[in-house]
C-alpha positions in Angstrom: -66.4 -10.1 22.0 -63.3 -11.9 20.6 -64.5 -12.2 17.4 -64.8 -8.5 17.2 -61.3 -7.9 18.0 -60.0 -9.9 15.1 -61.3 -10.4 11.4 -62.2 -13.9 10.6 -59.2 -14.3 8.4 -56.8 -13.1 11.0 -58.4 -15.6 13.7 -58.2 -18.5 11.3 -54.7 -17.5 10.0 -53.0 -17.5 13.2 -55.1 -20.4 14.6 -56.2 -18.7 17.8 -59.9 -19.6 16.9 -58.8 -23.2 17.5 -56.7 -23.2 20.5 -59.2 -23.2 23.4 -62.5 -24.6 23.8 -64.7 -24.7 26.9 -68.0 -26.3 27.5 -70.0 -27.1 30.8 -68.1 -30.3 30.8 -64.6 -28.8 30.8 -62.1 -26.9 29.0 -59.4 -28.1 26.5 -56.2 -26.4 25.1 -55.7 -27.7 21.5 -52.4 -25.7 20.7 -49.6 -28.0 19.3 -51.8 -31.2 19.4 -52.0 -33.8 16.7 -55.4 -34.3 15.0 -56.3 -37.4 16.9 -55.3 -35.6 20.1 -57.5 -32.7 19.2 -60.3 -35.0 18.5 -59.8 -37.0 21.8 -59.8 -33.6 23.6 -62.8 -32.0 21.9 -65.0 -35.3 22.4 -63.9 -35.2 26.1 -65.6 -31.9 26.6 -68.7 -32.7 24.4 -72.1 -33.6 25.9 -72.0 -37.3 27.2 -75.1 -38.1 25.1 -73.2 -37.2 21.8 -69.6 -38.8 22.6 -70.3 -42.1 21.2 -71.7 -40.8 17.9 -68.8 -38.4 17.7 -66.3 -41.4 18.3 -68.0 -43.2 15.6 -67.7 -40.4 13.1 -64.2 -39.8 14.0 -63.4 -43.5 13.2 -65.0 -43.1 9.9 -62.8 -40.2 9.1 -59.8 -41.9 10.4 -59.0 -39.7 13.1 -59.9 -41.9 16.1 -57.6 -44.5 17.4 -58.6 -47.3 19.7 -56.0 -46.2 22.2 -57.6 -42.9 22.8 -58.7 -42.6 26.4 -62.3 -41.7 26.5 
């Protein structure tokens, strides 16, 4: 429904496609966050079975800090 209100270009251009994420494990607002803060928040709402794998991949990409809270 939201995707039909805006073209893909418009959503990506203004970033609205990236601000809010919601899963059955929580919701996060990513607006104004740094890359590692967004990474931490997205992992926090991922399925628990995948969090460790996501952390390892984020470490390889250099977007995860040991100071992250998860």
